[in-house]
N, C-alpha and C positions, 0 to 999 in steps of 0.2 A: 503495498500500498504507500499510497508516493507523498499521502498525504491523512493526518489528521483529521481531513471534516471532510467528510459526506459530499458536501455539493463539491468543494476545490477537487475534490476527485474527479468527481463525471464533470470538471470538464475538464480538465487535467486529458484526461481519457477520451475527447472528444464526441462526450455523447448528449450536452446540457443543446436544448433547441432552444430555450431561452420563453416556454409559455408561464413564466411566473407563478407558478402556482403554488412553489415555496415560500414566495413574499407573497406573498394571500394568505397561508397555511400560520405562515410566522414571521406576520406584520413586524414583530415591533425588533424581530432581528433580523428579519433578512429583508434587501432595495434591492430593488432590478437597478441596473447601472449600465452606461456607455461601458464596456470596455477595454484594454487600447487597442486587441486586435479586430474593434469597431463594429464589435457583436452587440444586443439586450444580454446581460450575462448576471446570476445572482448573486450579491455581494455577503459577506455576514460581519453583520459591526459586531454580533454577541456571539459566540459558538454555540452549535447545538445541545444536546442535554443526549446521551446515549437515545433514551426513548424517543424524544424526537426524533434522532439519522434512523429510527427502527420505522418509527410512521411513513417521514417521508421514504425510506424504499420500499412502500408500500403501492404509492401512487406516483411516483415521478418517471418522465418516462426517460428518463435518463438513465437508468434502473431496470424497468422491465415494459414492456409495453405489451397490448390484453387486448382482443378484440371478446366478444360480447359475452356477457357467463353465459354459462348454462341456462343459470333461474330465467335470463330475457330473453330464450329464444323459444320462439310457440310450439313449434313445429321443428323436431332434428330431420328430418326424409328433404328440408328445404334448405338443410348443411351443403352448401358446395363443396367442395375438397380444395378447391384454392379460391374462391371469392368466398369461404364464407355463407352464413347466413342472407339468405333473401325468400322474402316473403310476399316480393315482386320488384318486378323492373322492365320499365317500358322506356322507351324514348318520347321525349315531351320539352317546352318552353315553351317563354311565358307568353302568355294569352294579352298580353302590350306587348304591340311590338317599339314603343318607343326604347322599355322595361327591356326585350329581347335584343336592341342594336345597343344598349349604352351596358347589359350589361356585360361578365366576362364570354359567356359562351348563347345560352339562350335563356337566359337569366331564370334557369329553378329555382335555384337556393332564395333568389330574391322573393321571385314569387309566393314559394310554401310561406316564408316570412310574411310576404302581404297578411297571405288566408290566415295563418295563426294571429297576428296583432290584427286584425279588421273583424275576427271573427270572436275578437276577444277571448281566447283560448290559455293567450297570455297580455302579459299586462306591456313589457318591453322583448323585445331582442339582443341580444346583446350579440355583437357584428365587430369585425372589423375593417378598419378604413383606413386610408391613405392619412399620409405625417406622422407622424408623434414625432422623437425622438431628435429625429434627422430628415431631412428633406424628403425622403427616400422612404422608409419606412414605415410602421403603420400605426395603429394602437388600436386600445380597446373601446367600442363606443358602442354605449348604451343606447337605442334608438328607442323613442318613446311614440310615433307617430311612420306612421306612411313617407311622408317625404324625408324620413332621412333617412327611414332604408335604400332606400331607391342612391340618396347625394352615396350612400356608404357604401354600393354594391361597386363592387369590383375583386378582382385578383393580388396580394400583397405580394411580390417575392421578396421578402427584404424581413427581417430581424422585427417581430413584432412578439407583446407577451398579453398573451386575449384575458388569461388569467390572475393577469395580477386583481384584479378586484373582484374577481368572482366569487368569494364568501361577505367581503361589505355588503354588495350589493345584495346577494340570499342572509344579508341581516333585517335587510331593509320588510323582509318577508312579502315581498313579491315575486311574479314569476313567470317564468320569460322561457325562452328557446336558446339556445347557442349557438352559433354556428363559425367552426371556428375547422384548424389541419387534425387530421387524422393521429396524432401525436397527441393533445392538447384534450381530444376526445376522451381517447383510452383516460390521461390521465386520468379528467372530470370521474370516467367509469369506475374505474379503482377508488378514488376518492369516497364514492357512492356507495361503498360495500361498509365505511363508518360513520360520514354524514348524512344522516334520515332527508337532510334538505334536496340536496341531489336528488330526489328519486323524486320529491315534497312538490319541488320550486321549480325545477327545469321540464319544465313538458316538454321538448322536444332538445334530442339532440342532432344538431348539422353538421355532414364536411364536403368540402372538395374531392375529388379523389385531388389527391399531393404527390407531385412527383422530385418534389426540394423547393428550397428557393436561392436566390444570390447570396453569395456568401460578400461583406463590407471591402474587403478587396476586386472582387470580380464587375459589384457596381464602380467604385472607386473609375477599375480598368476602361469599363465601356464609357465612363463620363467622358474623360482625357479622349477616348479615341474617335468621338463626334466633337470634342475643343471645349467640353464644359468643367471646372471648377467645381464641387461639391459647394462651398462655398453660395457661389449665384446663383444655385439651385432653391424656389422657391416648393415648390413637387416632381412628384414621377406618376405620372399614369402608366400602370402595367400595361392592360388592354383593359378591350374597351371598345364600349363604339366601330362594331363591327368584328368578329367574330374571325380570330381575334383581340381584333384588333392590331391601331397600331401603340405604341408604346411611345408615349410623349414626357415631355420634358421641358418645365417651365420654367422660364426662369424671373429672378426678381425684378427685371429689370421690361417686365411684358412680354420678352421673346419666347420663341418655343423653338423646339426640335422633334420631330416625327421622324419613326424607325417601325420598319417593319418587328411582329416579332419572328421571324428570321433569320433580319438580322440582330436583336438580343438574345438569341438561341443561339444560334445555329443550326444548320442543315440536320444536327446529327446527334439524339438525346445520350448519347455513351460519352460526349464531350463537354456538357452541360456541366458551368463551373457549378457546385454545388458544396452546401459541410456537410461532414464524415458523419455527420447523425442519419443524414438526409440520404446517403451513400447507401445508407449500410438498417435502411429503413426498412421494420420485414412486414407491414402494410401500410401501404398508398391509400387503400382503396378502402378506410373511414369503417370494418368490421365491427368496430363499439358502438357506432353511430343508429341514431330510428332513423337516420335518412342517408343519406347521399347523392352530388351529383355531379358528372364530371364530363368531358371534350369524349368525342368519339369520330375522330378521325384516325385514319387505317398508320398503325401504326404507333398513333401518338401526336406526329410527325404532319400537320398544316402544307399544304402545297400552296404556292403562289397562286393558283387557281381559285383554291379551295377559297385562301381571303380575299378574293375580290370579288369571292361571288355566291357562299356560304352566308347563311344570314344565320346559324346560328339553333341548334343541337342539342339537347342533354338526355346520355342517359340517369333514368333516376331510378337508384333502387333503394323498395323501403326495406327494413334488415327483421322490424319487428311488424308486432302483429299493431304498431300505435305508431310506428312511420308508415306501413301499408296505408291504414287511413286515415293519415295525411292524407295522402298524395291521393288517393279518391278522393275527397273530397275536395281537394285543392282542382283538382280538377271535372268533377261532375259542378261544380263554382266557378267553373272557368276561369281560373285563376292563370289556372294551366293546361294547356292544350296539346291535345296525343296524339301523337304523330303516329302513332306503333307500339306493339310490344317486343325486351327482346329477351334474349337467352343469357345465361352468365360464360356462355364462351364466346361471347360477342366481342365480353372482353377482354380473350385474349388477342385478341384482333387490335383492337384496342390502343391498352393499355401493355402491351408482350415486354417492357421495360419494366411492370409491378412484377408479375411473373415470377422475371429472375431477378429479384432481389428478392421475391418469399423463398423459393426454393433453397437459394446458395444461402438461407441469411440463416444456419445453425451450424456451416463450415467455415463463414465469416466469424461467431464472434467465437466459434475452436480457435482461429486467428489472432483471435483477440486474446484469448484465453493464455493463451502460448507464447505472446508477446509479455504476458506478466500484465494483462489488464484484468481486474473482475466479469469489463464485459457485455453487455447486452440480456435481457432475457425476456419469455413471452410469454404468454401465457392463454388458453384457449383461442392460438391463432392454427396452430397443427403444423408448424413448422418441424417437428421432428419427424414429421411422418412423408411433408413436402421432400426433404431433402435425399428421401429414398429416391427421391425420379432423374438424383444426381450419379453417372459412375463413380467407383471412389480416387478412381484421374481424377475427374473433373470435382471431387468435393476436394484432397489434395493441394487442387491448384489455387483453387480460394482462397484455403487454406493458407498455403503459405506464403498467398501471393498477399491477403489481409495482412499477417505480421512483418510481411517487409514493407507492408504502402508505412507501418506504425511504426519501426524502427527508423523511415525517412521523417517521420514525423508532418505522416500526410494527415493525421486522425489532428493536428494544433489548428484553434482557432485563426494563427499564425502563417498556416502555410498555406501561401502560396505558389500557382504554380507559372 
């Protein structure tokens, strides 16, 4: 163990995602700060006790990533070996053409959020909107009106701490729906095993299918490539106003620069700049959520032709009976427009990189342990079974490759490529 602090060790091993839940659970001892590497990271002003560290390890997504607990699965026959529990899966988009155009893909999660708020099922939506401690960061936004939800709809490919204020919000007694990344949803679902307010006051857990986000060094590199300096930037819109829409940088002097999605991410998903924790993530499809929504591009890579002609369509998945009920009601009340049904195997076609990450997860975690790290654990994600899809040579190659990458420091927040 390299550190007496569990939090510091999690950061040192490259497993902190900056969700902020530790700061929410231990507010007098832990605060979220911008670290020297540029990431949002927790900092202890008073060390956690042994008992507190045990509690931390039960929910932190830098320690454990969970799928849906078995008591939340209504029908085990709907458990897909690769993609987890699926009560319903459809292709759909927001029925509002303006929202469909403004949102990151087809406005699926925005439409469902609007349905939940306007039907009175929740008091507010806790979501991530653009801006924060840095111009290109995101921040946690408690949306109380439909206008708030629509103004905040976006994909934020940067450091964000969506869970930092979650428990303070629950302290007020209000009911919410939470929209956050799969790793954030896992943390909340695990915390719910000990905090009954999670189930009582969070009426729906919503997540996008996630492939990761831009680490600060990559964003700084991108800004330099377009002749920009971070200090001159007012805001960054990563996508939207089309499918996927441009990445638009707004400067403090009023000028803007727009680049295509492919200019920002590149044309090959294997070359994406993403944090280490995202690279070894066992579940980008949000198995712990009630509802998941994602892109439907072949191989998760839009072409220029698609970007010019695609109006935006989401795959929308209800993982729990509650999630399926919400999706069906949103369609019935014309918040969502149904394009057709889908099947779990379609996700193999739309999200192949997530298939590979889940199959190789256990080999990579073994490689982390071989490098002297504690590594990541999984619950209810079947990674121990899915690793059997690899032959021994491929398993060993992944294990050794992970160990090698750790030894050269590729797992560190301050590593640049």
